[in-house]
Chimera marker file (.cmm) of the C-alpha trace (Angstrom):
<marker_set name="trace">
<marker id="1" x="31.659" y="-20.588" z="-7.743" r="1" g="1" b="0" radius="0.5"/>
<marker id="2" x="35.067" y="-21.134" z="-6.170" r="1" g="1" b="0" radius="0.5"/>
<marker id="3" x="35.821" y="-24.802" z="-5.379" r="1" g="1" b="0" radius="0.5"/>
<marker id="4" x="36.171" y="-25.897" z="-1.773" r="1" g="1" b="0" radius="0.5"/>
<marker id="5" x="39.731" y="-27.076" z="-2.355" r="1" g="1" b="0" radius="0.5"/>
<marker id="6" x="40.859" y="-23.492" z="-2.961" r="1" g="1" b="0" radius="0.5"/>
<marker id="7" x="39.560" y="-22.453" z="0.445" r="1" g="1" b="0" radius="0.5"/>
<marker id="8" x="41.241" y="-25.415" z="2.102" r="1" g="1" b="0" radius="0.5"/>
<marker id="9" x="44.539" y="-24.621" z="0.388" r="1" g="1" b="0" radius="0.5"/>
<marker id="10" x="44.248" y="-21.012" z="1.533" r="1" g="1" b="0" radius="0.5"/>
<marker id="11" x="43.522" y="-22.180" z="5.072" r="1" g="1" b="0" radius="0.5"/>
<marker id="12" x="46.513" y="-24.538" z="5.063" r="1" g="1" b="0" radius="0.5"/>
<marker id="13" x="48.712" y="-21.749" z="3.711" r="1" g="1" b="0" radius="0.5"/>
<marker id="14" x="47.565" y="-19.370" z="6.472" r="1" g="1" b="0" radius="0.5"/>
<marker id="15" x="48.155" y="-22.060" z="9.077" r="1" g="1" b="0" radius="0.5"/>
<marker id="16" x="51.700" y="-22.842" z="7.960" r="1" g="1" b="0" radius="0.5"/>
<marker id="17" x="52.629" y="-19.179" z="7.585" r="1" g="1" b="0" radius="0.5"/>
<marker id="18" x="51.381" y="-18.608" z="11.130" r="1" g="1" b="0" radius="0.5"/>
<marker id="19" x="53.310" y="-21.572" z="12.540" r="1" g="1" b="0" radius="0.5"/>
<marker id="20" x="56.464" y="-20.536" z="10.676" r="1" g="1" b="0" radius="0.5"/>
<marker id="21" x="56.135" y="-16.961" z="11.933" r="1" g="1" b="0" radius="0.5"/>
<marker id="22" x="55.584" y="-18.106" z="15.510" r="1" g="1" b="0" radius="0.5"/>
<marker id="23" x="58.605" y="-20.414" z="15.467" r="1" g="1" b="0" radius="0.5"/>
<marker id="24" x="61.032" y="-18.049" z="13.763" r="1" g="1" b="0" radius="0.5"/>
<marker id="25" x="60.129" y="-14.669" z="15.289" r="1" g="1" b="0" radius="0.5"/>
<marker id="26" x="61.381" y="-13.447" z="18.652" r="1" g="1" b="0" radius="0.5"/>
<marker id="27" x="59.274" y="-10.298" z="18.767" r="1" g="1" b="0" radius="0.5"/>
<marker id="28" x="56.191" y="-10.691" z="20.973" r="1" g="1" b="0" radius="0.5"/>
<marker id="29" x="53.914" y="-8.668" z="18.684" r="1" g="1" b="0" radius="0.5"/>
<marker id="30" x="54.989" y="-10.657" z="15.610" r="1" g="1" b="0" radius="0.5"/>
<marker id="31" x="54.355" y="-13.881" z="17.520" r="1" g="1" b="0" radius="0.5"/>
<marker id="32" x="50.866" y="-12.635" z="18.436" r="1" g="1" b="0" radius="0.5"/>
<marker id="33" x="50.137" y="-11.835" z="14.791" r="1" g="1" b="0" radius="0.5"/>
<marker id="34" x="51.278" y="-15.335" z="13.848" r="1" g="1" b="0" radius="0.5"/>
<marker id="35" x="48.904" y="-16.866" z="16.391" r="1" g="1" b="0" radius="0.5"/>
<marker id="36" x="46.113" y="-14.763" z="14.928" r="1" g="1" b="0" radius="0.5"/>
<marker id="37" x="46.903" y="-16.138" z="11.460" r="1" g="1" b="0" radius="0.5"/>
<marker id="38" x="46.540" y="-19.669" z="12.816" r="1" g="1" b="0" radius="0.5"/>
<marker id="39" x="43.207" y="-18.769" z="14.415" r="1" g="1" b="0" radius="0.5"/>
<marker id="40" x="41.995" y="-17.203" z="11.171" r="1" g="1" b="0" radius="0.5"/>
<marker id="41" x="42.816" y="-20.400" z="9.294" r="1" g="1" b="0" radius="0.5"/>
<marker id="42" x="40.718" y="-22.337" z="11.815" r="1" g="1" b="0" radius="0.5"/>
<marker id="43" x="37.844" y="-19.880" z="11.338" r="1" g="1" b="0" radius="0.5"/>
<marker id="44" x="38.054" y="-20.341" z="7.592" r="1" g="1" b="0" radius="0.5"/>
<marker id="45" x="37.914" y="-24.119" z="8.040" r="1" g="1" b="0" radius="0.5"/>
<marker id="46" x="34.806" y="-23.807" z="10.229" r="1" g="1" b="0" radius="0.5"/>
<marker id="47" x="33.018" y="-21.831" z="7.528" r="1" g="1" b="0" radius="0.5"/>
<marker id="48" x="34.168" y="-24.061" z="4.652" r="1" g="1" b="0" radius="0.5"/>
<marker id="49" x="33.242" y="-27.330" z="6.316" r="1" g="1" b="0" radius="0.5"/>
<marker id="50" x="29.877" y="-25.927" z="7.334" r="1" g="1" b="0" radius="0.5"/>
<marker id="51" x="29.176" y="-24.947" z="3.744" r="1" g="1" b="0" radius="0.5"/>
<marker id="52" x="30.409" y="-28.325" z="2.460" r="1" g="1" b="0" radius="0.5"/>
<marker id="53" x="28.766" y="-30.702" z="4.942" r="1" g="1" b="0" radius="0.5"/>
<marker id="54" x="25.667" y="-28.811" z="6.087" r="1" g="1" b="0" radius="0.5"/>
<marker id="55" x="24.786" y="-26.236" z="3.406" r="1" g="1" b="0" radius="0.5"/>
<marker id="56" x="21.440" y="-25.233" z="4.906" r="1" g="1" b="0" radius="0.5"/>
<marker id="57" x="22.557" y="-24.861" z="8.513" r="1" g="1" b="0" radius="0.5"/>
<marker id="58" x="24.595" y="-22.215" z="10.303" r="1" g="1" b="0" radius="0.5"/>
<marker id="59" x="26.456" y="-24.055" z="13.078" r="1" g="1" b="0" radius="0.5"/>
<marker id="60" x="29.873" y="-23.534" z="11.448" r="1" g="1" b="0" radius="0.5"/>
<marker id="61" x="29.237" y="-19.836" z="11.081" r="1" g="1" b="0" radius="0.5"/>
<marker id="62" x="28.236" y="-19.557" z="14.733" r="1" g="1" b="0" radius="0.5"/>
<marker id="63" x="31.416" y="-21.410" z="15.701" r="1" g="1" b="0" radius="0.5"/>
<marker id="64" x="33.334" y="-18.975" z="13.528" r="1" g="1" b="0" radius="0.5"/>
<marker id="65" x="31.743" y="-15.947" z="15.188" r="1" g="1" b="0" radius="0.5"/>
<marker id="66" x="32.382" y="-17.397" z="18.637" r="1" g="1" b="0" radius="0.5"/>
<marker id="67" x="36.006" y="-18.130" z="17.721" r="1" g="1" b="0" radius="0.5"/>
<marker id="68" x="36.478" y="-14.579" z="16.418" r="1" g="1" b="0" radius="0.5"/>
<marker id="69" x="35.139" y="-13.225" z="19.702" r="1" g="1" b="0" radius="0.5"/>
<marker id="70" x="37.444" y="-15.458" z="21.732" r="1" g="1" b="0" radius="0.5"/>
<marker id="71" x="40.449" y="-14.495" z="19.614" r="1" g="1" b="0" radius="0.5"/>
<marker id="72" x="39.600" y="-10.793" z="20.055" r="1" g="1" b="0" radius="0.5"/>
<marker id="73" x="39.553" y="-11.228" z="23.826" r="1" g="1" b="0" radius="0.5"/>
<marker id="74" x="42.781" y="-13.230" z="23.651" r="1" g="1" b="0" radius="0.5"/>
<marker id="75" x="44.410" y="-10.475" z="21.615" r="1" g="1" b="0" radius="0.5"/>
<marker id="76" x="43.358" y="-7.808" z="24.110" r="1" g="1" b="0" radius="0.5"/>
<marker id="77" x="44.824" y="-9.791" z="27.022" r="1" g="1" b="0" radius="0.5"/>
<marker id="78" x="48.006" y="-10.580" z="25.102" r="1" g="1" b="0" radius="0.5"/>
<marker id="79" x="48.518" y="-6.936" z="24.156" r="1" g="1" b="0" radius="0.5"/>
<marker id="80" x="48.056" y="-5.900" z="27.793" r="1" g="1" b="0" radius="0.5"/>
<marker id="81" x="50.703" y="-8.439" z="28.817" r="1" g="1" b="0" radius="0.5"/>
<marker id="82" x="53.056" y="-7.245" z="26.065" r="1" g="1" b="0" radius="0.5"/>
<marker id="83" x="52.620" y="-3.619" z="27.173" r="1" g="1" b="0" radius="0.5"/>
<marker id="84" x="53.441" y="-4.550" z="30.778" r="1" g="1" b="0" radius="0.5"/>
<marker id="85" x="56.493" y="-6.530" z="29.679" r="1" g="1" b="0" radius="0.5"/>
<marker id="86" x="57.652" y="-3.563" z="27.611" r="1" g="1" b="0" radius="0.5"/>
<marker id="87" x="57.199" y="-1.205" z="30.571" r="1" g="1" b="0" radius="0.5"/>
<marker id="88" x="59.242" y="-3.445" z="32.860" r="1" g="1" b="0" radius="0.5"/>
<marker id="89" x="62.005" y="-4.567" z="30.480" r="1" g="1" b="0" radius="0.5"/>
<marker id="90" x="61.995" y="-1.806" z="27.806" r="1" g="1" b="0" radius="0.5"/>
<marker id="91" x="62.022" y="-4.475" z="25.122" r="1" g="1" b="0" radius="0.5"/>
<marker id="92" x="59.457" y="-6.586" z="23.307" r="1" g="1" b="0" radius="0.5"/>
<marker id="93" x="61.847" y="-9.437" z="22.547" r="1" g="1" b="0" radius="0.5"/>
<marker id="94" x="61.323" y="-12.896" z="24.020" r="1" g="1" b="0" radius="0.5"/>
<marker id="95" x="64.950" y="-13.037" z="25.159" r="1" g="1" b="0" radius="0.5"/>
<marker id="96" x="64.438" y="-10.077" z="27.477" r="1" g="1" b="0" radius="0.5"/>
<marker id="97" x="61.783" y="-11.817" z="29.592" r="1" g="1" b="0" radius="0.5"/>
<marker id="98" x="63.663" y="-15.086" z="30.147" r="1" g="1" b="0" radius="0.5"/>
<marker id="99" x="64.906" y="-13.800" z="33.510" r="1" g="1" b="0" radius="0.5"/>
<marker id="100" x="61.437" y="-13.389" z="35.016" r="1" g="1" b="0" radius="0.5"/>
<marker id="101" x="61.114" y="-14.480" z="38.630" r="1" g="1" b="0" radius="0.5"/>
<marker id="102" x="58.056" y="-16.039" z="40.230" r="1" g="1" b="0" radius="0.5"/>
<link id1="1" id2="2" r="1" g="1" b="0" radius="0.2"/>
<link id1="2" id2="3" r="1" g="1" b="0" radius="0.2"/>
<link id1="3" id2="4" r="1" g="1" b="0" radius="0.2"/>
<link id1="4" id2="5" r="1" g="1" b="0" radius="0.2"/>
<link id1="5" id2="6" r="1" g="1" b="0" radius="0.2"/>
<link id1="6" id2="7" r="1" g="1" b="0" radius="0.2"/>
<link id1="7" id2="8" r="1" g="1" b="0" radius="0.2"/>
<link id1="8" id2="9" r="1" g="1" b="0" radius="0.2"/>
<link id1="9" id2="10" r="1" g="1" b="0" radius="0.2"/>
<link id1="10" id2="11" r="1" g="1" b="0" radius="0.2"/>
<link id1="11" id2="12" r="1" g="1" b="0" radius="0.2"/>
<link id1="12" id2="13" r="1" g="1" b="0" radius="0.2"/>
<link id1="13" id2="14" r="1" g="1" b="0" radius="0.2"/>
<link id1="14" id2="15" r="1" g="1" b="0" radius="0.2"/>
<link id1="15" id2="16" r="1" g="1" b="0" radius="0.2"/>
<link id1="16" id2="17" r="1" g="1" b="0" radius="0.2"/>
<link id1="17" id2="18" r="1" g="1" b="0" radius="0.2"/>
<link id1="18" id2="19" r="1" g="1" b="0" radius="0.2"/>
<link id1="19" id2="20" r="1" g="1" b="0" radius="0.2"/>
<link id1="20" id2="21" r="1" g="1" b="0" radius="0.2"/>
<link id1="21" id2="22" r="1" g="1" b="0" radius="0.2"/>
<link id1="22" id2="23" r="1" g="1" b="0" radius="0.2"/>
<link id1="23" id2="24" r="1" g="1" b="0" radius="0.2"/>
<link id1="24" id2="25" r="1" g="1" b="0" radius="0.2"/>
<link id1="25" id2="26" r="1" g="1" b="0" radius="0.2"/>
<link id1="26" id2="27" r="1" g="1" b="0" radius="0.2"/>
<link id1="27" id2="28" r="1" g="1" b="0" radius="0.2"/>
<link id1="28" id2="29" r="1" g="1" b="0" radius="0.2"/>
<link id1="29" id2="30" r="1" g="1" b="0" radius="0.2"/>
<link id1="30" id2="31" r="1" g="1" b="0" radius="0.2"/>
<link id1="31" id2="32" r="1" g="1" b="0" radius="0.2"/>
<link id1="32" id2="33" r="1" g="1" b="0" radius="0.2"/>
<link id1="33" id2="34" r="1" g="1" b="0" radius="0.2"/>
<link id1="34" id2="35" r="1" g="1" b="0" radius="0.2"/>
<link id1="35" id2="36" r="1" g="1" b="0" radius="0.2"/>
<link id1="36" id2="37" r="1" g="1" b="0" radius="0.2"/>
<link id1="37" id2="38" r="1" g="1" b="0" radius="0.2"/>
<link id1="38" id2="39" r="1" g="1" b="0" radius="0.2"/>
<link id1="39" id2="40" r="1" g="1" b="0" radius="0.2"/>
<link id1="40" id2="41" r="1" g="1" b="0" radius="0.2"/>
<link id1="41" id2="42" r="1" g="1" b="0" radius="0.2"/>
<link id1="42" id2="43" r="1" g="1" b="0" radius="0.2"/>
<link id1="43" id2="44" r="1" g="1" b="0" radius="0.2"/>
<link id1="44" id2="45" r="1" g="1" b="0" radius="0.2"/>
<link id1="45" id2="46" r="1" g="1" b="0" radius="0.2"/>
<link id1="46" id2="47" r="1" g="1" b="0" radius="0.2"/>
<link id1="47" id2="48" r="1" g="1" b="0" radius="0.2"/>
<link id1="48" id2="49" r="1" g="1" b="0" radius="0.2"/>
<link id1="49" id2="50" r="1" g="1" b="0" radius="0.2"/>
<link id1="50" id2="51" r="1" g="1" b="0" radius="0.2"/>
<link id1="51" id2="52" r="1" g="1" b="0" radius="0.2"/>
<link id1="52" id2="53" r="1" g="1" b="0" radius="0.2"/>
<link id1="53" id2="54" r="1" g="1" b="0" radius="0.2"/>
<link id1="54" id2="55" r="1" g="1" b="0" radius="0.2"/>
<link id1="55" id2="56" r="1" g="1" b="0" radius="0.2"/>
<link id1="56" id2="57" r="1" g="1" b="0" radius="0.2"/>
<link id1="57" id2="58" r="1" g="1" b="0" radius="0.2"/>
<link id1="58" id2="59" r="1" g="1" b="0" radius="0.2"/>
<link id1="59" id2="60" r="1" g="1" b="0" radius="0.2"/>
<link id1="60" id2="61" r="1" g="1" b="0" radius="0.2"/>
<link id1="61" id2="62" r="1" g="1" b="0" radius="0.2"/>
<link id1="62" id2="63" r="1" g="1" b="0" radius="0.2"/>
<link id1="63" id2="64" r="1" g="1" b="0" radius="0.2"/>
<link id1="64" id2="65" r="1" g="1" b="0" radius="0.2"/>
<link id1="65" id2="66" r="1" g="1" b="0" radius="0.2"/>
<link id1="66" id2="67" r="1" g="1" b="0" radius="0.2"/>
<link id1="67" id2="68" r="1" g="1" b="0" radius="0.2"/>
<link id1="68" id2="69" r="1" g="1" b="0" radius="0.2"/>
<link id1="69" id2="70" r="1" g="1" b="0" radius="0.2"/>
<link id1="70" id2="71" r="1" g="1" b="0" radius="0.2"/>
<link id1="71" id2="72" r="1" g="1" b="0" radius="0.2"/>
<link id1="72" id2="73" r="1" g="1" b="0" radius="0.2"/>
<link id1="73" id2="74" r="1" g="1" b="0" radius="0.2"/>
<link id1="74" id2="75" r="1" g="1" b="0" radius="0.2"/>
<link id1="75" id2="76" r="1" g="1" b="0" radius="0.2"/>
<link id1="76" id2="77" r="1" g="1" b="0" radius="0.2"/>
<link id1="77" id2="78" r="1" g="1" b="0" radius="0.2"/>
<link id1="78" id2="79" r="1" g="1" b="0" radius="0.2"/>
<link id1="79" id2="80" r="1" g="1" b="0" radius="0.2"/>
<link id1="80" id2="81" r="1" g="1" b="0" radius="0.2"/>
<link id1="81" id2="82" r="1" g="1" b="0" radius="0.2"/>
<link id1="82" id2="83" r="1" g="1" b="0" radius="0.2"/>
<link id1="83" id2="84" r="1" g="1" b="0" radius="0.2"/>
<link id1="84" id2="85" r="1" g="1" b="0" radius="0.2"/>
<link id1="85" id2="86" r="1" g="1" b="0" radius="0.2"/>
<link id1="86" id2="87" r="1" g="1" b="0" radius="0.2"/>
<link id1="87" id2="88" r="1" g="1" b="0" radius="0.2"/>
<link id1="88" id2="89" r="1" g="1" b="0" radius="0.2"/>
<link id1="89" id2="90" r="1" g="1" b="0" radius="0.2"/>
<link id1="90" id2="91" r="1" g="1" b="0" radius="0.2"/>
<link id1="91" id2="92" r="1" g="1" b="0" radius="0.2"/>
<link id1="92" id2="93" r="1" g="1" b="0" radius="0.2"/>
<link id1="93" id2="94" r="1" g="1" b="0" radius="0.2"/>
<link id1="94" id2="95" r="1" g="1" b="0" radius="0.2"/>
<link id1="95" id2="96" r="1" g="1" b="0" radius="0.2"/>
<link id1="96" id2="97" r="1" g="1" b="0" radius="0.2"/>
<link id1="97" id2="98" r="1" g="1" b="0" radius="0.2"/>
<link id1="98" id2="99" r="1" g="1" b="0" radius="0.2"/>
<link id1="99" id2="100" r="1" g="1" b="0" radius="0.2"/>
<link id1="100" id2="101" r="1" g="1" b="0" radius="0.2"/>
<link id1="101" id2="102" r="1" g="1" b="0" radius="0.2"/>
</marker_set>
């Protein structure tokens, strides 16, 4: 059986890769993928802590499934926004949408 620490290290690695990608990238799609990496690390933590603290119960897994559903909806909305930005500005870079008016 794989120790819990390995899962937590993997989750921390996913989290920091996601944060680094979000901070350093200027492409909207790459930033969305980085946010998804952060959300996946949170989902992994839900499952690991459920297995560690409450081995016979399934609350962590239900939180994980709910979080996956929310992140899927968030991704669909974000992709729709990115497509509309690309149609209006012909670019998917963050710098191209800085001139947006209210």
